[in-house]
C-alpha positions as CSV (number, residue, x, y, z in Angstrom):
1,M,70.1,-43.8,37.9
2,N,70.7,-42.8,34.3
3,N,72.3,-39.4,34.0
4,T,69.9,-38.4,31.2
5,V,66.9,-38.7,33.6
6,C,68.3,-35.6,35.4
7,D,67.9,-33.7,32.1
8,L,64.2,-34.7,32.0
9,T,63.6,-33.9,35.6
10,S,65.0,-30.4,35.1
11,K,62.4,-29.7,32.3
12,Q,58.9,-28.3,32.7
13,C,55.9,-29.7,30.8
14,K,54.5,-27.5,28.1
15,P,50.8,-27.0,27.6
16,C,49.4,-29.3,24.9
17,E,46.0,-28.6,23.4
18,G,46.5,-30.8,20.4
19,G,47.4,-29.8,16.9
20,V,50.8,-31.4,17.1
21,P,51.7,-35.0,16.2
22,P,52.5,-37.5,18.9
23,L,56.2,-38.5,19.2
24,S,57.5,-40.9,16.6
25,D,58.3,-44.5,17.4
26,I,62.0,-43.6,17.3
27,A,61.6,-40.6,19.7
28,V,59.6,-42.8,22.0
29,A,62.3,-45.5,22.0
30,D,64.9,-42.8,22.8
31,Y,62.9,-41.4,25.7
32,L,62.2,-44.9,27.1
33,K,66.0,-45.4,27.4
34,Q,66.0,-42.3,29.7
35,I,63.5,-43.7,32.3
36,D,63.8,-46.9,34.3
37,D,61.4,-49.8,33.9
38,W,58.6,-48.0,32.2
39,Q,56.6,-50.1,29.7
40,L,55.2,-48.9,26.4
41,Q,51.7,-50.2,25.8
42,D,49.1,-48.9,23.3
43,K,50.4,-45.3,22.9
44,Q,51.0,-44.9,26.6
45,I,53.7,-45.6,29.2
46,N,53.1,-47.3,32.5
47,K,55.0,-48.5,35.6
48,T,54.0,-50.4,38.7
49,Y,55.4,-49.1,42.0
50,E,55.3,-51.4,45.0
51,F,55.2,-50.4,48.7
52,K,55.2,-52.1,52.1
53,N,51.8,-50.9,53.2
54,Y,48.7,-48.8,52.3
55,Y,50.1,-45.7,54.1
56,Q,53.2,-45.6,51.9
57,T,51.1,-46.2,48.8
58,M,48.8,-43.3,49.6
59,A,51.7,-41.0,50.4
60,F,53.2,-41.8,47.0
61,V,49.8,-41.2,45.3
62,N,49.6,-37.8,47.0
63,A,53.1,-36.9,45.9
64,V,52.2,-37.9,42.3
65,A,49.2,-35.6,42.6
66,W,51.4,-32.7,43.7
67,V,53.8,-33.2,40.8
68,S,50.9,-33.6,38.4
69,H,49.4,-30.3,39.6
70,R,52.7,-28.4,39.3
71,E,53.3,-29.8,35.7
72,D,49.6,-29.6,34.7
73,H,49.9,-33.1,33.3
74,H,48.0,-35.8,34.9
75,P,48.4,-39.6,34.8
76,D,45.9,-42.3,35.3
77,M,46.6,-44.3,38.5
78,L,45.3,-47.7,39.6
79,V,45.8,-47.9,43.4
80,S,45.6,-50.9,45.6
81,Y,46.9,-51.8,49.1
82,N,50.6,-51.9,48.3
83,K,50.8,-51.0,44.6
84,C,50.2,-48.1,42.3
85,V,50.2,-48.4,38.5
86,V,51.0,-45.0,36.9
87,T,50.1,-44.5,33.3
88,Y,50.9,-41.5,31.1
89,T,49.7,-40.5,27.7
90,T,48.8,-37.1,26.1
91,H,45.1,-37.4,25.4
92,A,45.0,-34.2,23.3
93,I,47.3,-35.7,20.7
94,G,46.3,-39.3,21.0
95,G,49.7,-40.6,21.9
96,L,52.9,-39.7,23.7
97,S,54.6,-36.3,24.1
98,E,57.7,-35.2,25.9
99,N,55.5,-34.2,28.8
100,D,54.8,-37.9,29.5
101,F,58.5,-38.7,29.8
102,I,59.2,-35.6,31.9
103,C,56.6,-36.6,34.4
104,A,57.7,-40.2,34.4
105,A,61.2,-39.1,35.3
106,K,60.0,-36.8,38.0
107,I,57.8,-39.6,39.5
108,D,60.8,-42.0,39.5
109,K,62.8,-39.4,41.3
110,L,60.0,-39.1,44.0
111,F,60.1,-42.9,44.5
112,L,63.8,-42.7,45.4
113,I,63.3,-40.0,48.1
């Protein structure tokens, strides 16, 4: 795991009600280097997690829900039997914020546990 990810996982999301610009393309590229295998697509980042069975998938979904509640920053999730696609964007600003990358790093850390 990239050491910089630890820096992101130690941060807390900040409330975002809009009124600030989304991250620049350069900042997004820098943040993407700090998280593993997340894809940039249409002002959002996403990653597909694969599992052995439905039970593991649902346990992961519930863990993501817990992190989302604690950070007050919620992803979109597409759940199937043995996969979960997690997508982050900051709707209030119409693009990506540091919060998206903080949560992505925290979700990756969950997946390793």
